[in-house]
N, C-alpha and C positions, 0 to 999 in steps of 0.2 A: 420654259415658261408655259408653252402650250400643253405640255403633259400635266402640269398642275391644274390648269383650268378645266381639263376634261375630268379629272378626279373630283374636283369641286362640283361639277355639273352632275355627275353620277350620285354624289352624296345628297344633293338637294332634291333629286328626283324621288328618293325614298321618304323624305321628310315632307309630308303633305299637310300637316297641321295637327290639331288636337283630335284625339280619338273620341268616339262616343262615350266610352267608359270614363275617360278623364272628365268630360263635360258633365256626366251624370254625378260623379263623385263631388265635383265642385258645387253643383246645384243642391245636393243633399247637405253638404256642409253649410252652405249659405242658408238653407231652410232651417236647419237646427239653430243656427245663430239668430235668425229672425224670430223663431218661436221663443227663444230665451228672452229676447228683448220684449216681446209681447207679454210674457209672463211677468217680467220685472215691472212693466208699465201697469199691469192690472194690480199687482201688489202695492205699488206706490199710490194708486188711486184709492184703494181700500184704506191704507194707512193715513192718507190725506183726509178722508172722511172721518176717521177716528180722531185725528187732531182737531178737526173742525168741531166735532161734538164736545171735546174737552174744553175748547174755548167757549162754546155756547153754555156749557155747564157753569163755568166761572162767571160768565155774564149773568146767568140766571141767579146765581148766589148773590152777586152784588145788586141785582135788581130788587130782591126782597130786603136787603140791607137798606137800600135807598128808601123803600116804602116804610120801613121801621123807623128810620131817622126822621121821616116826615111826621111820624106819630110816636115820638120818643117816649112820652109818658106811659102810653099803653104798652109799648114794646118792653120797657123796663119792668113793668108790672107783670110781664108774662102773657100779655094778650095775643102775641103772635106765636106762642109756643105751639108747635104742631109736630105730631109723630106720624110718620107715614103708615098707611094701612095697606092691606093686600091689593085693593082696587084703586088706591090713591085718589080719593075724593076729598075735596076741601070740606072743612066743617061748615055746616049751614044751620046751626042751632039759632032759632029766633029768640031764645031766652038770653043769649049772650049780648050784652049792651055794646060790645066792641064791633059794630057792624063794619066799620072801616077796615079793621084788621081782618075780618072774615072775607070781605071783598078783595083785599090785597092778596090774601092767601089763595083765594079761589082763582084770581087772575094769574097769579104766579104759577100755580099748578097747570092751568090751561096753557100758558106760554111754554112751560117746560115740556109738556107732552106734545105740543105743536113742533117744537124745535128739536127735541131729543127722542121722540118716539112715544107711543102710547103707554109704554111701561115705565116711563120716567116719573120720578117722585122726589120728595125731599123731606127733610127734618129741619125744624127751627127750634132752638132752645136758648132762651134769654134768662139771665138772672143778674140783677144789680148792674145793668148796663153792659154786661159782657154777653155776647151772643155767639152761637155756633150754628152755621147753616151747612147742611149736607145735601148735595144733589146726586141722586142715583139714576143710572140709565144702563141700558144693555149695550155693551161695546164688544160683542163677540166677533164682529166682522173684522176688527183690527188685529194686527199681529200681537199675540199675547193678551188680547182683550178678554174681558169676562162679562158674564151676564149681570154681575153685581158691581159694576164699576161705579165709583163715587168720587166726588170732589168735596173736600171739607174746607170751609172758610171761617175763620174766627175774627171777630172784630168787636169794637165798642160802639155804643150808640151815643 
């Protein structure tokens, strides 16, 4: 039995722990894993922003529908019809008697640009009580997003 214990002692003398190379390999593998997690987190944050903007676009579409329902006779007659322009400014014609509709459209565009960025804009088209609202914004930061992203909502007044 004493012979075996001396063999075990000699064996343990040469095993002194982890070598420097093994420790460096472990640190490199851990670093690569942590970089992957950080990249995944950054991508998730960008896509979360994109999803938030989609939600805001739907909210903006429904907000102009609510304004049109409050002024249904003018909306049914096409008083809220609006086609987006290159610089997306609301109509401000003083000759138009539908000043409430113009004020609603102006407030709608300002709210869109505040929530979705300065390039956000929209279209409103109503005929015989059936309306279509489109909200456009730049969604290039999201995965698969485009500069011409839009949401279209159809409804009745």
